[in-house]
N, C-alpha and C positions, 0 to 999 in steps of 0.2 A: 495545623494539627503535628504535633511533633511524631516522630518515626514510633512504632511500638517495638522496634527489635534492632538491634546493634547492626544487623544485616543490611541495614538501609545506608548505612555508612558509606558505601562505595557507589551510592547511586547520585545522578545529577539531579539538584534541585534549586541551584542558583542561577538567576537568570544573567546571561552572560551577553546577549544581544538581543535587540528587536528588529527584524527584517520587515520595514515598512515600503510600500509602493503600490500593492495590489488595490484596486477599487472594489470593495466588496469581499465576500467571502472566498478565503484561501481553501481549496478544496482537497489539495495534497500537497506536501512537501518529501522529498526524497534526497537523501545523501548520494553521491556518486560512489563509485567502487572503492576509492581509496579515503574516502571521507573528508576529502579537502574542499568540497564544493557541494553545493545542493541546488536542487531545481523546485521550483513551487508553480503551482498553477491554479487557476480560480475562475470566479464568476466573470472577472472582467475580460475573458477570452484570451488572455496572455499566459505565457511562460516566463519565468523570470530565473536567470542563473546567478547565484550568490557566491561568495566567499563568506560562510555564516561565521568563522573564527575572527575574522576582522569586521564584519557587518558590513561588507562591500556588496552594491549591486552591480553586477558585470553585464550584464546583456538581458533585453527583452525580446521573447520571440512572438511576433503577431501573425496569424492567418487563420486563426479558427473563427468561424462564424456565430458560434455559440460557447456556452461555458466550456471549460477545459476540466476534465475530471481526473486525469492520471497521467503521470509522465515517467518514462524510464530513460536511462542513459546507458550507452554501450560500455564496455570495460576498459575500452581505450580513449573514452571521453570525447569520440569524434562525431558520434551520431546520438540523436535522441529521437524517441518515439513518444507520440502524445495523442490522447483520444478525448472526446467528449460529447458534447450535445448535437455537433453536426454530423454524427454518424460515421464519420471517418476517421483513419488513422492518419497523422501527418508524421513523415519520416523526414528529420531535419538534419542539416550540416550544422554541428555546433558552433563553429568558428565564424561562418559567414551569416549563418541566421537563415539561411535559403532553405526552402522546402524542396526535398528531392524528389519526393513520391508522396502521393495521396492514396492509401489503400482503402478500397471500397468493398461493400458486400454486406455491411451490417444494416437492418432495416430500421433501427432505433439508436438511441443513445448508447455510447460505449462507454463503461464504467472503469475498466481496468485494462492494463497494457504491460506486457513484459518481453524482453528479449531473451532468446535462449542462449546457452553458455557459449556458443560461437559468434553471437551477434549477427547470425544468418537469417532467423527467423524470429518475427515479432508475434506474439499470440495476444488476442484481446478478448474480453467479455462483454456481453451487452445485454440491453433490456429485451432484445429479440430472442432471448432464451438459448443463446448460441455462444459456444467459444470457437473464434476462427484464427487460423494461422496464414500468415502471409511471407512469402520469400522475398527477404531484402535484396538479393544479388540478382533477381530476374526483374525485367521491366514491367512484368504483369502487375496491375493494380487489384487483381481478383484474389480471393483466398486459395491456398494449395489444400487446405483441410477444413471440414467444417464439421464440429461436433455440436448436436441439436438434440440430444436426449434428456435435456433439463424440463422441467415443467413448469419454470418460472424463471424471471430475470436471474441473470448470472451478475454477481456482483464484484467478484474477486479471482484473480488467475494468478498461480505462480508454477513456476518451472524447475525440474530437477533435470538431470543429464537425459533422462529416458522417459519422463513423465510430464503431463501437462495435470495440474489440481486445481480444481475450480470451487468456489463455493456459491451458492444460490440461494434466493428467497424460497424456494420450494423445499428448504431445509435439508439439503444436502450437501456434502462435499464429496466431490467425484474425482477420482484419479484414472488418468487415461495412460496405460503403457504404449507409448508410440511405436516400439518394436513389434509388440505382439498383437496390437489392436484391441487389448483388453480394457474392460472398465470396471473398477470397484467403485461401491456406492456405500458411503456411511452416511446414514439418516439420524440426523439430530434431533428432528423434530419442532425446530425453530426455525426462523428465516435467518440465514446466515449473510452478514452484510460484508466480513471482511475473513480473509484466512492469511495466515503467515506461517513460515516454516521455522523451525528450531534450526541453529547453526550446525548441530550435527546430524541434521536431515533426517532424524527418527520420528520426530512429532510434526503434527499440525494443530496450529491454534487457531480457532474460529471464533469470531466474534458474532453473536446472535442478539436478535432484536427483543430478547426478554432480559434484557441487561444481565447478560452471563457470557463469559468467555469461557470456551471448552478446549481442552487439550486431548488431542486423540493420537493413540500409537498408529504409526503409518502402516506398520506391519500386521496388525491385528485388527485395527479399527476400533478397539478397546478405548473406553472414556477414561482418562487416566485422572483428571482433575477439573474442577469448575472454579472459576473466579468471579467474584460479585462484590457490590459496594456501589459500583458506579451506575449511571443511568444512560441505556442505550436503547431506545424504543423507536425513533423514528428516522435517525440520522445515519449515512454510511460513516462509520469511524474507523479507522485503523487501530491494529493491535500489533504487538511484536514482542519478541524475546530479546532480552538484552544481549550484548555480545558474547557474555559468558554462559548463557542459557540458564544463569541462577535465578533470574526475575521474569515476571511478565509485566508488560508496560501497556496502559492503555488510557485511552481519553474518556471525558464523559459529558454528557450535554449540559451540564451546569458548569463547564470550563475546567474542572478539575483534572489533573493527571493522577493516575493510580500506579504504584508497583506492588506487586504481589510476589511473595515466595512461590518459586515454582512447585515445590514439592508439597508444603502444607497450605498453600492458597491463602496464607494470611497477608493482609494488607500491611506492608512494612512501611509505605511511605504515601503520601497524597498531599497534595497542594494546589492551590488555585493558579492556573497557569494563565487562563484567558477569561476575557468578560462574557464569552459566548461559548457555544458548541465546539469542541476540539474536535476537528475532522481528521487529523492526522499524525501520526508519531512515527519518526525515524530515529533509529539507534546507530550511532556511528560504529563502524564495523571493528575498531580497534580501541578506542578511547573511551573514557567515561563522559558521554556527551550525546545529547538527544535534541533534535528538533521537533518543535509541534507547531500545527497550523490551526487556524480557526475561522468560524464565520465572522469573527471580530474584525478581519482584514489583516491580521499580523501572522507571521512566522517568528517563533521565539526560539532561541538557543540556550540550552540549559547545560551547566557543568557542575563540576562537584564541588 
């Protein structure tokens, strides 16, 4: 379908590369900090490092005993952390592919993982209704902090300089101020399966299982906008804002990618990206480029 608005002209929709190598569903794909590389992870228990712009596979990381659900790399690209079905966080050396440490503490599958700004702490969210923080600099494998106020699985976690933000199947987005120990709860009334932050840090975008993305004002908790048209009822699927914060991007269970205008929530672009469920979208930090991953086993690179 052609885009309904001229504002779609600056959005990626041409397939530049297809990254193949995973056996089975790819569950997440993430650009590194400068957007030159990306990491993917999936049902085949592996992580893969790519140069997506040249379509080159660089390295495979194998140590997980179950599917790998999420991955995050440090700002200096030296370490990465991954999580998944085997209940542990794996802290890796990127160059050697060696596991430096396995962080323990979750009682069930781990859905999401993020480093803090200084790459000194890693925070994870799991099916055991908890968010846990681990110290990368100490030799301890146990969590230094546990947040267990959720009523259901925690699907997604994000960090700011002073806060941990997490989305849960209990219908809430919870913000924890680490400095003063305060918790703020925004109840969306629908299971939240992914959250993302706007680049200016003022808004939280939450993907809910009623096929709606919701944009919240972080300071007031006010619902600013809702984005619809895609299908999201049973899968964990990422959502994000473009690097200019002008558009919202998200996948659909029918393999389509959607772009919405941030302000008026109109669909400005949609196209068939995959043969099956789109599990992940990752937008380049500076350029007009996006990565998508799917249950169809591929990662695709989209450019303008």
